[in-house]
N, C-alpha and C positions, 0 to 999 in steps of 0.2 A: 495404019496409024490412026485413022479415025475410029476404027474398031477398038484399038487399044486405048484410045483416049476415052471412048464411051465406056469401055469396061473399067477403066481407071476411075472415071467420073462416078459410075454406078458403085464401084467399090468404096470410093470416098463417101458417097451419099449413105451407103449402108453402114460404113464405119461411123459417120457423123450421127446417123440415126441410133446406132448401137451405143455410141458415146452418150447421146442425149438420154437414152433410156437408162443407162447405167448411172448417169448423173442424177436423174430423177429418182431412181431406186436408192442411190446413196443418200439423197436428201430425205427421202421417206424413212430410210433406215436411221439416219441421224436424228430425225424428229422422233422416231420410235424410241431410240436410245435415250434422248433427252426426256421424253415422257416417262420412260421406265425409271430413269434416275430420279426424276421428281417424285414418282410414286414410291420409290425406295426411301427417299429422304422423308417424305410424309409418313411412311410406315414406321421409320425409325423414330421420328418425333412422337408419333402416336404411341409407339412401344415405350419410349422413355416416359411419357406422361402417365401411361398405364402402370409402369413399374413404380414411379413415384407415388401414385395413388395407392398401389398395392402395399408399398412399404409403410405409408402413413396409416392405412387401414390395419395392417399387421401390428403396428405399434399400438394403435388404439385397442385392438383385440387383446394384446398382451397386458395392457393396463387394465382392461375390463376383467381379464382372467385373474390378475393380481388382486383387484378389488373384490372379486367374487370369493377368492380364497380367504381373504381377511374377513369378509362378511360371514362365510361359512364357519370359520373358526370361532368368531364371536357368537354365532348362533349355537354352536356346540356347547359353549359355556353357559348359555341361557338356561338350558334344561336343569342342570344341577342347581344353579342359582335360584331358579323358580321354585324348585322343590324345597330348597332351604328356606326361602321366604314364606312359602305356603306353610311349612312346619312352624315357623315363628309366628305366623298369623294364627294358626290353630292353637298354639300354646297361649298366645295373648287372649284369644277368645275364651279359652278354658279358664284362664286367670280372671277375666272379667266376669264370667258366669259364676265362678266361685265367690268372687267379691259380692256380686249382686245377691246371690242366694244366702250368703253368710253375713258378713259385717253390715252391708248396706241394708239387707232385710231386717236385721236386728235393730239397726239405728232407726229405720222408718217405723218399726213396730213400737219402739220406745218413744219416739217423737209423737206418734199418734196417741199413745196411751197418756203421755204427759199433757197433751192438748185436751184430752177428754177428762182426765182426772182432776178433781178439785185441788186447789193449792194445798200445800202441806199444812198450813195453819188451819184452813177450813177442815181438813181431815182430822187434825188433832182436836179441834173444837167439837166436832161431831162425836168423836170417840169419848171425849170427856164430858160432853153434854153442855159445854159452855159456848158462849158466842165467841167468835174470833176477836181477839183484842189486837188492836194495831200495835206493831212493834216499833213504831217510830217514837223517839224520845219526846217529840213535841206533843204527842197525843196523850202522854201520861202526865198527870198533874204533879207538879213539884212542890213539895211542902216545905 
């Protein structure tokens, strides 16, 4: 009986030790599971934030692409408009040059001649050999 009691006691101690080890292992595994669950939750939160940032960045990219297309379309229209305006400027310059070399040059020539030429009365007096008589009525005697 003593032997059986000692064996039973040893078996109980071994069982208690095994139970303690299992309990410790269970608590370690439970802690590992909690840690893994927290890591998964954190990863999901990070993924959600990253997805939101991606969506916002994608929207911004699409807006930029749209603005780029509008700008490129406007830029394509600039070439023909520029050529049209350059042609108009060339025509205006030709018109100005024609005016300067034609009517304006003639006007300046006549203006310069009239400034240098004696007055018409002086010219007539010289041709007739007479002195220039004033044309004002106050200068002629009234009889």
